[in-house]
C-alpha beads as a LAMMPS data file, in Angstrom:
LAMMPS data file: protein, C-alpha beads

62 atoms
61 bonds

1 atom types
1 bond types

-500.0 500.0 xlo xhi
-500.0 500.0 ylo yhi
-500.0 500.0 zlo zhi

Masses

1 110.0

Atoms # bond

1 1 1 287.206 367.334 -95.337
2 1 1 284.850 370.117 -96.367
3 1 1 282.691 372.207 -94.085
4 1 1 279.592 370.730 -95.707
5 1 1 280.791 367.185 -94.952
6 1 1 281.599 368.120 -91.337
7 1 1 278.164 369.680 -90.944
8 1 1 276.545 366.513 -92.335
9 1 1 278.488 364.307 -89.938
10 1 1 277.606 366.522 -86.978
11 1 1 273.932 366.469 -87.996
12 1 1 273.958 362.664 -88.338
13 1 1 275.646 362.287 -84.932
14 1 1 273.182 364.586 -83.170
15 1 1 270.168 362.841 -84.755
16 1 1 271.470 359.467 -83.589
17 1 1 272.356 360.785 -80.135
18 1 1 268.962 362.383 -79.516
19 1 1 266.908 359.544 -81.012
20 1 1 265.519 361.710 -83.820
21 1 1 266.589 359.078 -86.385
22 1 1 264.751 356.234 -84.594
23 1 1 261.600 356.528 -86.720
24 1 1 263.618 356.331 -89.921
25 1 1 265.368 353.220 -88.623
26 1 1 261.987 351.737 -87.727
27 1 1 260.633 352.413 -91.226
28 1 1 263.665 350.806 -92.872
29 1 1 263.373 347.708 -90.695
30 1 1 259.589 347.538 -91.145
31 1 1 259.859 347.701 -94.943
32 1 1 262.400 344.852 -94.932
33 1 1 260.522 342.551 -92.567
34 1 1 256.864 343.405 -93.316
35 1 1 256.726 344.797 -96.877
36 1 1 252.945 344.334 -97.236
37 1 1 251.891 345.727 -93.857
38 1 1 251.415 349.451 -93.263
39 1 1 253.872 351.089 -90.877
40 1 1 252.566 352.857 -87.804
41 1 1 252.375 356.643 -88.034
42 1 1 255.157 358.657 -86.455
43 1 1 252.917 359.911 -83.647
44 1 1 252.047 356.372 -82.561
45 1 1 255.682 355.280 -82.871
46 1 1 256.833 358.149 -80.638
47 1 1 254.050 357.436 -78.118
48 1 1 255.068 353.773 -77.855
49 1 1 258.729 354.725 -77.629
50 1 1 257.985 357.141 -74.788
51 1 1 255.825 354.588 -72.976
52 1 1 258.542 351.928 -73.335
53 1 1 261.118 354.369 -71.952
54 1 1 258.880 355.167 -68.984
55 1 1 258.264 351.511 -68.134
56 1 1 261.921 350.474 -68.648
57 1 1 264.030 353.459 -67.518
58 1 1 267.393 351.666 -67.803
59 1 1 270.276 354.023 -67.110
60 1 1 268.215 357.209 -66.883
61 1 1 268.708 359.204 -63.727
62 1 1 265.101 360.463 -63.436

Bonds

1 1 1 2
2 1 2 3
3 1 3 4
4 1 4 5
5 1 5 6
6 1 6 7
7 1 7 8
8 1 8 9
9 1 9 10
10 1 10 11
11 1 11 12
12 1 12 13
13 1 13 14
14 1 14 15
15 1 15 16
16 1 16 17
17 1 17 18
18 1 18 19
19 1 19 20
20 1 20 21
21 1 21 22
22 1 22 23
23 1 23 24
24 1 24 25
25 1 25 26
26 1 26 27
27 1 27 28
28 1 28 29
29 1 29 30
30 1 30 31
31 1 31 32
32 1 32 33
33 1 33 34
34 1 34 35
35 1 35 36
36 1 36 37
37 1 37 38
38 1 38 39
39 1 39 40
40 1 40 41
41 1 41 42
42 1 42 43
43 1 43 44
44 1 44 45
45 1 45 46
46 1 46 47
47 1 47 48
48 1 48 49
49 1 49 50
50 1 50 51
51 1 51 52
52 1 52 53
53 1 53 54
54 1 54 55
55 1 55 56
56 1 56 57
57 1 57 58
58 1 58 59
59 1 59 60
60 1 60 61
61 1 61 62
């Protein structure tokens, strides 16, 4: 395995772990299920995601 491939895998893992890839996943799903409707802007998506996390803390410690 090359260094470039390892770097790509590490980058993918960190993006998934931190939630950075969530907007991309949302856009993919939105395009498949609602092809004619506009997707919400990233800022609104992040705001809703934060609000949802605050109202449903799950396994968070704080």
